[in-house]
C-alpha positions as a Python dict, from the first residue, in 0.01 Angstrom:
ca = {
    (1, 'X'): (0, 0, 0),
    (2, 'X'): (-269, -175, -161),
    (3, 'X'): (-248, 66, -463),
    (4, 'X'): (95, 22, -487),
    (5, 'X'): (93, -339, -530),
    (6, 'X'): (-218, -316, -816),
    (7, 'X'): (-21, -27, -1002),
    (8, 'X'): (331, -292, -969),
    (9, 'X'): (81, -579, -1073),
    (10, 'X'): (-33, -342, -1357),
    (11, 'X'): (311, -290, -1489),
    (12, 'X'): (452, -667, -1416),
    (13, 'X'): (132, -741, -1700),
    (14, 'X'): (218, -510, -1973),
    (15, 'X'): (566, -628, -1878),
    (16, 'X'): (478, -978, -1907),
    (17, 'X'): (292, -906, -2220),
    (18, 'X'): (515, -758, -2404),
    (19, 'X'): (821, -979, -2339),
    (20, 'X'): (618, -1260, -2475),
    (21, 'X'): (487, -1057, -2810),
    (22, 'X'): (868, -979, -2844),
    (23, 'X'): (950, -1348, -2786),
    (24, 'X'): (708, -1508, -3060),
    (25, 'X'): (811, -1207, -3308),
    (26, 'X'): (1146, -1347, -3290),
    (27, 'X'): (1075, -1674, -3288),
    (28, 'X'): (884, -1613, -3606),
    (29, 'X'): (1135, -1416, -3792),
    (30, 'X'): (1417, -1613, -3732),
    (31, 'X'): (1207, -1930, -3849),
    (32, 'X'): (1111, -1694, -4201),
    (33, 'X'): (1451, -1594, -4277),
    (34, 'X'): (1595, -1963, -4270),
    (35, 'X'): (1338, -2077, -4487),
    (36, 'X'): (1423, -1818, -4692),
    (37, 'X'): (1774, -1877, -4692),
    (38, 'X'): (1809, -2250, -4700),
    (39, 'X'): (1534, -2301, -4930),
    (40, 'X'): (1354, -2539, -4716),
    (41, 'X'): (1004, -2561, -4779),
    (42, 'X'): (781, -2281, -4944),
    (43, 'X'): (1087, -2137, -4970),
    (44, 'X'): (1148, -2300, -5337),
    (45, 'X'): (805, -2241, -5470),
    (46, 'X'): (906, -1839, -5476),
    (47, 'X'): (1186, -1874, -5676),
    (48, 'X'): (901, -1948, -6039),
    (49, 'X'): (698, -1686, -5868),
    (50, 'X'): (1022, -1381, -5859),
    (51, 'X'): (1119, -1504, -6222),
    (52, 'X'): (777, -1454, -6363),
    (53, 'X'): (723, -1098, -6153),
    (54, 'X'): (1054, -993, -6302),
    (55, 'X'): (933, -1054, -6651),
    (56, 'X'): (632, -908, -6570),
    (57, 'X'): (786, -563, -6422),
    (58, 'X'): (1052, -568, -6769),
    (59, 'X'): (696, -575, -6958),
    (60, 'X'): (546, -285, -6795),
    (61, 'X'): (847, -118, -6800),
    (62, 'X'): (893, -149, -7183),
    (63, 'X'): (541, -67, -7207),
    (64, 'X'): (608, 264, -7005),
    (65, 'X'): (846, 362, -7255),
    (66, 'X'): (662, 273, -7572),
    (67, 'X'): (341, 462, -7412),
    (68, 'X'): (607, 765, -7268),
    (69, 'X'): (740, 779, -7700),
    (70, 'X'): (396, 819, -7807),
    (71, 'X'): (278, 1118, -7641),
    (72, 'X'): (686, 1256, -7696),
    (73, 'X'): (509, 1219, -8076),
    (74, 'X'): (176, 1353, -8062),
    (75, 'X'): (302, 1648, -7822),
    (76, 'X'): (505, 1688, -8125),
    (77, 'X'): (303, 1687, -8396),
    (78, 'X'): (67, 1943, -8204),
    (79, 'X'): (329, 2136, -8180),
    (80, 'X'): (390, 2131, -8570),
    (81, 'X'): (21, 2169, -8581),
    (82, 'X'): (-41, 2427, -8384),
    (83, 'X'): (260, 2617, -8572),
    (84, 'X'): (109, 2533, -8838),
    (85, 'X'): (-251, 2682, -8801),
    (86, 'X'): (-46, 3028, -8610),
    (87, 'X'): (180, 3082, -8936),
    (88, 'X'): (-170, 3062, -9152),
    (89, 'X'): (-398, 3258, -8911),
    (90, 'X'): (-132, 3548, -8951),
    (91, 'X'): (-63, 3497, -9347),
    (92, 'X'): (-468, 3603, -9397),
    (93, 'X'): (-482, 3860, -9095),
    (94, 'X'): (-225, 4047, -9359),
    (95, 'X'): (-356, 3949, -9640),
    (96, 'X'): (-702, 4070, -9531),
    (97, 'X'): (-815, 4439, -9574),
    (98, 'X'): (-932, 4579, -9327),
    (99, 'X'): (-1347, 4585, -9210),
    (100, 'X'): (-1418, 5017, -9309),
    (101, 'X'): (-1315, 4928, -9675),
    (102, 'X'): (-1600, 4687, -9717),
    (103, 'X'): (-1866, 4885, -9553),
    (104, 'X'): (-1876, 5267, -9591),
    (105, 'X'): (-2028, 5409, -9238),
    (106, 'X'): (-2321, 5544, -9353),
    (107, 'X'): (-2495, 5837, -9235),
}
């Protein structure tokens, strides 16, 4: 019987602690929600920060788009140079005589 009472107290302690924590979390969440919706206290000071954050986000997006365009230009230039180089190497390969003609085999 004494062991059952100890288990009951243990579960009661866990239940009480959990209920208190959930109650505090609910209270703080509802208070924070009222601040953000009503513009009370600190809620007003976040609006300029939000505008600055949106401006910064727009500038970062613009920079990333610009960088992507530059990388695309570099890739196109690299493809062009590879094509020109391979064409010239093909022309040189066709124009060059075979190595046997320059150096006949010695006996």
